[in-house]
C-alpha positions as CSV (number, residue, x, y, z in Angstrom):
1,X,239.7,131.1,34.1
2,X,241.0,133.9,36.3
3,X,237.4,135.1,37.2
4,X,236.2,131.6,38.5
5,X,237.1,130.7,42.2
6,X,237.9,127.3,43.5
7,X,234.3,126.4,44.7
8,X,232.8,127.5,41.4
9,X,235.5,125.7,39.5
10,X,234.7,122.6,41.2
11,X,230.9,122.9,40.9
12,X,231.1,124.4,37.2
13,X,233.8,121.3,36.6
14,X,231.3,118.9,38.1
15,X,228.6,120.0,35.8
16,X,230.5,119.9,32.7
17,X,232.0,116.5,33.5
18,X,228.7,115.0,34.5
19,X,227.3,116.3,31.0
20,X,230.2,115.1,29.1
21,X,229.9,111.6,30.7
22,X,226.0,111.7,29.9
23,X,226.9,112.6,26.3
24,X,229.6,110.1,25.8
25,X,227.9,107.6,27.8
26,X,230.8,107.2,30.0
27,X,230.4,105.2,33.4
28,X,232.6,107.2,35.8
29,X,231.5,108.5,39.6
30,X,230.9,112.0,40.5
31,X,234.3,112.7,41.9
32,X,235.8,111.5,38.6
33,X,233.5,113.7,36.8
34,X,234.5,116.7,38.7
35,X,238.2,116.0,37.7
36,X,237.4,115.5,34.2
37,X,235.7,118.9,34.0
38,X,238.3,120.9,35.9
39,X,241.2,119.0,34.2
40,X,239.4,119.1,30.8
41,X,238.9,122.8,31.0
42,X,242.4,123.3,31.5
43,X,243.3,121.0,28.8
44,X,241.0,122.7,26.3
45,X,242.0,126.0,27.1
46,X,245.7,125.0,26.6
47,X,244.9,123.7,23.1
48,X,242.8,126.7,22.2
49,X,245.6,128.8,23.3
50,X,248.0,127.0,20.8
51,X,245.8,128.0,18.0
52,X,245.5,131.4,19.1
53,X,241.7,131.2,19.9
54,X,240.8,133.2,22.9
55,X,238.2,131.6,25.4
56,X,235.6,133.9,26.7
57,X,236.1,134.5,30.3
58,X,233.7,133.7,33.0
59,X,231.5,130.8,34.2
60,X,229.9,130.1,31.0
61,X,233.6,130.1,29.1
62,X,234.7,127.9,31.8
63,X,231.8,125.3,31.4
64,X,232.2,125.3,27.7
65,X,235.9,124.7,27.8
66,X,235.3,122.1,30.6
67,X,232.9,120.1,28.5
68,X,234.8,120.1,25.5
69,X,238.1,119.3,27.4
70,X,236.2,116.6,29.4
71,X,234.8,114.8,26.1
72,X,238.2,114.9,24.7
73,X,239.7,113.2,27.8
74,X,237.0,110.5,28.1
75,X,237.5,109.8,24.3
76,X,241.4,109.5,24.7
77,X,240.7,107.3,28.0
78,X,238.8,105.1,25.6
79,X,241.6,104.8,23.1
80,X,244.0,104.0,25.8
81,X,241.7,101.2,27.1
82,X,241.4,99.5,23.9
């Protein structure tokens, strides 16, 4: 994630969070989608690092990890809500 700047992180994280929200049929606003994408990317990168799996750098890697992490966070939020 070192190669992605703050503005790129917000845009890519927002897209990843929006796409994850559409896939998981979550009804969150755009601001929460951005947060889910950015936080999801950090969470997914940390989880993958625990299993010694390197994430490809750059914008595509940030998008994929953000999407996976946002899906994971939406899933966990649904478990907590029940």
